[in-house]
C-alpha positions in Angstrom: 0.1 0.2 0.1 1.4 3.6 -1.0 2.2 6.2 1.5 -1.0 8.3 0.2 -3.4 5.1 0.4 -2.2 4.5 4.2 -2.9 8.4 5.0 -6.2 7.9 3.4 -7.2 5.3 5.2 -5.6 6.6 8.5 -7.9 9.7 8.0 -10.9 7.7 7.2 -10.7 6.0 10.3 -10.0 9.1 12.4 -13.1 10.6 10.8 -15.0 7.4 12.0 -13.8 7.7 15.8 -14.5 11.2 16.0 -18.2 11.3 14.0 -19.0 7.8 13.4 -19.1 6.0 16.9 -21.5 8.1 18.8 -24.3 7.4 16.2 -27.4 5.4 17.5 -28.8 2.3 16.0 -29.0 2.0 12.4 -30.2 -0.8 9.8 -33.0 -3.3 10.9 -32.4 -3.3 14.7 -31.7 -6.7 16.6 -35.0 -8.7 17.6 -37.2 -6.9 14.7 -37.5 -9.7 12.6 -39.0 -13.0 13.8 -36.8 -16.0 13.5 -37.9 -17.6 10.3 -37.7 -14.3 8.4 -34.2 -13.7 9.6 -33.0 -17.2 8.7 -34.8 -16.6 5.0 -32.4 -13.3 4.8 -29.7 -15.5 5.6 -29.9 -18.1 3.3 -30.7 -15.6 0.3 -27.8 -13.3 1.2 -25.4 -16.7 1.5 -24.7 -17.3 -2.4 -24.1 -13.8 -3.1 -21.3 -13.7 -0.3 -19.6 -16.9 -1.5 -19.4 -15.6 -5.1 -17.9 -12.5 -3.6 -15.4 -14.1 -1.6 -14.7 -16.5 -4.8 -14.2 -13.1 -7.0 -12.0 -11.5 -4.2 -9.7 -14.5 -4.0 -9.3 -14.3 -7.9 -8.8 -11.0 -8.4 -6.6 -10.4 -5.5 -4.3 -13.4 -7.1 -4.2 -11.5 -10.2 -3.6 -7.9 -9.2 -1.4 -7.0 -6.1 -2.9 -3.9 -5.4 -6.6 -5.0 -5.8 -6.9 -5.7 -2.0 -5.5 -2.3 -0.9 -8.2 -0.7 -3.2 -11.0 -3.2 -1.5 -9.8 -2.1 2.0 -10.0 1.8 0.8 -13.5 1.1 -0.4 -14.4 -0.7 2.7 -13.1 1.9 4.8 -15.3 4.5 2.9 -18.6 2.1 3.1 -18.2 1.4 6.5 -18.0 5.2 7.5 -20.7 6.4 4.9 -23.0 3.6 6.5 -22.3 5.2 10.1 -24.3 8.3 9.6 -27.9 7.4 10.5 -31.0 9.5 10.9 -33.4 7.5 13.2 -36.6 6.7 12.0 -38.3 5.2 15.3 -41.8 4.3 13.8 -40.2 1.6 11.4 -37.3 0.0 13.8 -34.6 1.3 11.9 -32.7 4.4 10.5 -32.3 6.4 7.4 -28.5 6.5 6.4 -26.3 6.8 3.1 -25.0 3.0 2.0 -22.0 3.6 -0.1 -22.5 0.4 -2.0 -23.5 2.1 -5.3 -20.1 3.8 -5.2 -18.2 0.7 -3.9 -19.9 -1.5 -6.6 -18.7 0.6 -9.8 -15.4 0.7 -8.5 -14.8 -2.8 -7.2 -17.5 -5.0 -8.6 -21.0 -5.7 -7.0 -20.0 -9.2 -5.8 -16.7 -8.1 -4.0 -19.0 -5.0 -2.7 -21.2 -7.7 -1.2 -18.2 -8.8 0.9 -17.3 -5.3 1.8 -20.9 -4.5 3.2 -20.8 -7.7 5.1 -17.7 -6.8 7.0 -19.0 -3.4 7.6 -22.4 -4.6 8.9 -20.7 -7.2 11.1 -18.3 -4.5 12.5 -21.0 -2.1 13.1 -23.3 -4.5 14.8 -20.6 -6.1 17.3 -19.0 -2.9 18.1 -20.9 0.0 17.8 -24.8 -1.6 18.5 -25.5 -0.6 14.6 -28.1 -3.3 13.5 -28.0 -6.7 15.1 -26.6 -10.2 14.4 -29.8 -11.7 13.8 -30.7 -9.3 11.3 -27.4 -9.2 9.5 -28.8 -11.3 6.8 -31.7 -8.9 6.0 -29.2 -5.9 6.3 -26.7 -7.6 3.8 -29.3 -8.4 1.2 -30.9 -4.9 1.4 -27.5 -2.8 1.5 -25.0 -5.3 0.1 -26.8 -7.3 -2.6 -29.8 -4.9 -3.5 -27.8 -1.7 -3.2 -24.6 -2.9 -5.0 -26.5 -4.8 -7.9 -28.8 -2.2 -8.7 -26.3 0.6 -8.5 -24.0 -1.2 -10.9 -26.8 -2.3 -13.2 -28.0 1.3 -13.5 -24.4 2.7 -14.1 -23.9 -0.3 -16.8 -26.8 0.8 -18.6 -26.1 4.6 -18.2 -22.8 4.0 -20.0 -24.1 2.0 -22.7 -26.8 4.7 -23.6 -24.0 7.2 -23.4 -24.6 8.9 -20.1 -21.5 10.9 -19.2 -19.7 9.3 -16.5 -20.5 11.7 -13.9 -23.8 11.1 -14.5 -23.9 7.4 -14.6 -22.0 7.4 -11.2 -24.8 9.9 -10.0 -27.6 7.5 -10.8 -26.0 4.6 -9.4 -25.5 6.3 -6.1 -29.0 7.4 -6.2 -30.8 4.1 -7.3 -28.7 2.0 -5.1 -29.6 4.1 -2.2 -33.1 4.3 -2.8 -33.2 0.3 -3.7 -31.7 -0.4 -0.3 -34.6 1.2 1.5 -37.1 -0.2 -0.6 -35.9 -3.8 0.1 -35.5 -2.7 3.8 -39.1 -1.8 3.9 -40.2 -5.0 2.0 -38.2 -7.0 4.7 -40.0 -5.4 7.4 -43.6 -5.5 5.8 -43.4 -9.4 5.0 -41.8 -10.2 8.7 -44.5 -8.1 10.5 -47.4 -7.6 8.5 -50.1 -10.4 7.9 -50.9 -11.7 4.7 -53.7 -9.4 3.8 -51.8 -6.2 5.4 -48.3 -6.3 4.5 -48.8 -4.1 1.2 -50.3 -1.6 3.4 -47.5 -1.7 5.6 -44.8 -2.0 2.9 -46.4 1.5 1.7 -46.3 3.1 5.2 -42.7 1.9 6.2 -41.5 3.4 2.4 -43.4 6.8 3.0 -42.1 6.9 6.5 -38.4 6.8 5.0 -39.0 9.0 2.2 -38.4 12.6 4.0 -34.8 11.6 5.1 -33.9 9.1 2.4 -35.2 11.2 -0.8 -32.1 13.7 0.0 -29.9 11.5 1.2 -30.1 9.5 -1.8 -29.6 12.7 -3.9 -26.4 13.5 -1.7 -25.0 10.0 -2.3 -25.4 10.4 -6.0 -23.4 13.7 -5.9 -20.6 11.7 -3.6 -20.9 8.7 -6.1 -20.4 10.9 -9.3 -17.5 13.1 -8.1 -15.6 10.1 -6.5 -16.0 8.4 -9.7 -15.1 11.2 -12.0 -12.1 11.9 -9.5 -10.9 8.4 -9.9 -11.3 7.9 -13.6 -9.2 11.0 -14.2 -6.5 10.8 -11.7 -6.1 6.9 -11.3 -7.9 5.4 -14.3 -5.8 2.2 -14.2 -7.9 1.3 -11.2 -11.4 1.3 -12.9 -9.9 -1.0 -15.9 -11.6 -4.3 -16.2 -9.8 -7.5 -15.2 -10.6 -10.5 -17.3 -14.4 -10.9 -18.0 -14.0 -14.6 -18.4 -12.6 -15.0 -14.9 -14.8 -12.7 -13.2 -18.9 -12.2 -12.9 -18.6 -8.6 -12.0 -15.8 -6.5 -13.5 -16.3 -2.9 -13.8 -15.8 -1.2 -17.3 
């Protein structure tokens, strides 16, 4: 890792210790989901985590700088997602996620791994989210957030949207997709077969006053960060062998 990378990482963790640690609980809180639903989201998240670990291993073997890049992106996701705004009526919080930006830099599969580490550390040491809800939180933030953001970015580039615009849309849609899935997770687990749709709409509306502006701000963050990297260190964004990896950034 270069001296610049070390300094950036140190600055990110210093910021976390000063401003991230005092924050209240975030993601889906411990004990909110019944056991059968918590287990279901663990099962659904597991294949994505497995594929992410596989891709991380292959990429790291082929490129010595890749682990350092993943570490920096992981620190950014950890910090960005530690800025919650409580939404007490739904047992969760609004907050930026960072997985859209991560997905367009390191790919969506490895972003699932990064998100799993961030969520686990937050649950263990910061009382953010919970261990029983880790699968649900990973599916909404790591899986839905990463793949929606990455897909929108690829689509935007394919139809000729400028780099900043495509990355902006990735950040916005990734953030909003995360909260749409979180609303679905809460409503299906806590509602009845006849009331879950009304509960889903109510939870989604409860998130909107905070999450709409946060999503737009995250879009600007993703657009600015991606354009900066593309102009200063474009080699970091060059694709790896597409035959070997499922989710390469182009």
